N, C-alpha and C positions, 0 to 999 in steps of 0.2 A: 695168329700170334698178336697182331696189332689190336684185334678186337678184345683179347684177354687183357692187354695192357690198359685199354680204354676203360674196361669194366673195373679193373683194379684201382685206377686213378679215381673213378667215380665213387667207388666204395670207400676209399680213404677220405675223400673230400666230404662224403656224406657222414662218415663217422665223426670227422672233426666238427662239422656243423651241428650234428645232434648233441655232441658232447662238448660244445664250445665252453659252457660255463665251468665244466670240470677242468678242462685244460687251462682255461684262463685263471682259475683259482690255483691250479698247480704251479703255473708260471709265476703268479703273484707271490705265492708262499716261498718259492725258490729264490726269487730276487729280493723280496721284502722280508728281512729278518725280524718278524714280529709275531705276536700271538694275541689271542683274545681270551679273557677269562674273568671270573668273578672274584672280587676281593672279599675274602671271608674272615680276615682278621687284620687289625692294625697293631703292629708290635711297638713302634715308636714313630717319631717324626720323619724318619727316612727308610723305614722297613715295613712292608706289608706281607701278607700271605695270599697267594693266588693259587688255588688248587692245592697241590701237595708241595709247593715250593715257596720258600721265603724270597721276597723280591727286595733287593737293595736298590733304592732309587738313585739314579745317576745324576751327576751335576750338582748335588746338594749334600750338606751335612747339617744335621739338626742337633740340638743339645741332648746330652746323655741324661739318663735318669738321675735325679738329684740336682741337676743344674737348672739355673733360671731359664725358663722358656721351654722346658721339656713338655709340660702338660699342654701348653698352647700349640706346640708343633704336632703333637699326637692327636689332639682334638681336631686340628685342621684337617688331617688326613681322614679321620673318622667321618667328619661332615662331608668331605669331598668325594670319597671313593668307597667307603665301607658298604658292602652289600650290592655294589654296582658292577656292571660289566665294563671292563676297561681294555684298552689296547696297550700291550707292552711292546715297546720298541727298544731293541737291544743295541748295545754299543760294540766296541771293538772286541771285547771279551764277553761271552755270554754268562760265564760263571766266575765267582771269586774263589779264594782259597777255602772259604767256608761252605762251598757248594750252593751259595745263594745266586739266584739269577740277578744280573745287573741290567737295569732297564729304566727307560723314561716311561712314565705312565700318562696315557691320554684318556680323557673322558669327554665325550661329545666334542672331540676335536681339539680340546684344550690341554696343553701340556701342564699337568699338575705339579711336576717338579719345579717348573719355571714359576708357577703361581706361588708356590711355597716360598721361593726366594723373594719375589716381588712384594709379598705380604709380610716379610720379615720373620718367617718361622724357621728358615734355614739360611745358611750362608752358601755361597757357591763353592764347589769342591770338584775339581777335575783331576782325579788321581791318575787317569790314563793319559793326561795331557790335553791341551786345548783342541777341540774339534769343532764341527760346524755349528754346534749348539752354543758354544762359548760366548760369541758376541751378544746373543739375545739374553743369556743369563747374566752377563756382565752389566748389560743395560738395565735388567730387572733389579739387580742389586743397587745400582745407582739411583733408580727410581725409588726404591725402598728408603735409601738414605735421604732423598729429598722429602719423602713423606714423614720421615723421623718416627717410625713405628716399630714396635716389638724389638727384634734383635738389632735394628738400625737406629734405635733411639739414642740420641746423643747424651753424653754425660754433661753435667753442669760444670765439671772440673775442666779447666783449660790450662792448668799449670804444667802438666806433663807433656813433653813433646818427644818425637822420635828423632833423636840427634843423629843416629846412624843406624842403617840397616844394610849390612854387608852380607848378602845372601851367599856369595861365593865362599867367604871365610866363616859364614855361619855366626855372625856377630850382630847383636842387637844392643844399642845404647839408648837409654832413656835419660831425660834431663828435666829437672825441676826449674822452670824459668821464673817462678814467682818468688816474692820476698819471704813468704812464710813457708815453713816445712810442710810436707805432705805425708800423711799416713797411708801407706800402700797396702796395709793389711786387708786381705781378701781380694785385692786386685789380681788380674790375670793377664797373661800374654799367651796367645794361641795362634796356631797355624790354621789352614783351611780344614784339616782333618781332626785327629784326636789328640795331637800333641799340645799339652797345656801346662804352663807354669803358673802357679798361684803363690803370691807373696804372703808371708806370715811375719807379723810384727816387724815390718820394715818401714822406717822413717827416712824420707828423702829430704835433706836440707836444701835451702835456697841455693840455686846454681849447681847443686850436686848432680853428678852423673852416675848411672848404674849400668853395668855391662852384664849381659846374659850370653853365655856360651852353651853349646849342646850338653856339656857335662853337668851344667846346672839343672838340666832337665832329665839327667840320667839317660841321655840319648847320644848316638854317634853323629846324628845330623837332625836338623829341623826343617830347613827350607829346601824344597825340591828343585831340581834343575829344570823341570818342565813348566814351572810357574807355581806361584803360591800367593797367599795373602797373610797379613799380620793383623790381629785383632787385640787391642789393649782395652780391657774393660775395668770399670771400677767395681767396688764391692757389691753394688746393686745390679751388676750386669750391664750397665749402660756403656755405650761405646765411646771411648776416649780417643782412640787412634785406629784408623784403618788405612792400609795401603796394600798394593798388589803389584805383581810383575808378570 
């Protein structure tokens, strides 16, 4: 009986040794929620196609089609990952409501999502709340602001300030601190995601304040409880105001 047990143990150990790479791969895939695949299409600055799935890049949001910066953001991904084998690292939820996979994309060990922010092709966007990646993305955005490039390029206008930003009560107040009036036509106020308010034929007089509430955006709320950013841009898309919490 003891001899049979010894042979059984030897058999099991031998099997594990022979198939070590298989079991190692199995355990790695079990604990590491990631995949490898080829990018066969770039849809826009924050969405690509790998295999049969659309992949929505996590941690970022890039300009929509027709917005300033759209082509630059899309071309950035084309140059970085199109036709290349990448590693997809998933977040808290693997799919969104549109059945797209939610992922950070790595190529040759580099986080492409992070690079998109640092180079000013996307802004940070953490819909699921701040996670382990947030500090590095926040630093990447600040680095982009220091470089003053692309979406981080500062406006020459310094007359408009953020007088109040009450995220709890969803109130934004802008103020013109200059002596001359400011034409806000084409200016915009935006959150990290897709909520955007664009001014039309609005003149702000000297010392005048302007208040924006969710109903002005046709929304029930704008600023999320888990953290958000505000972007005020002039008609050329240059950054006038940025703040976050």
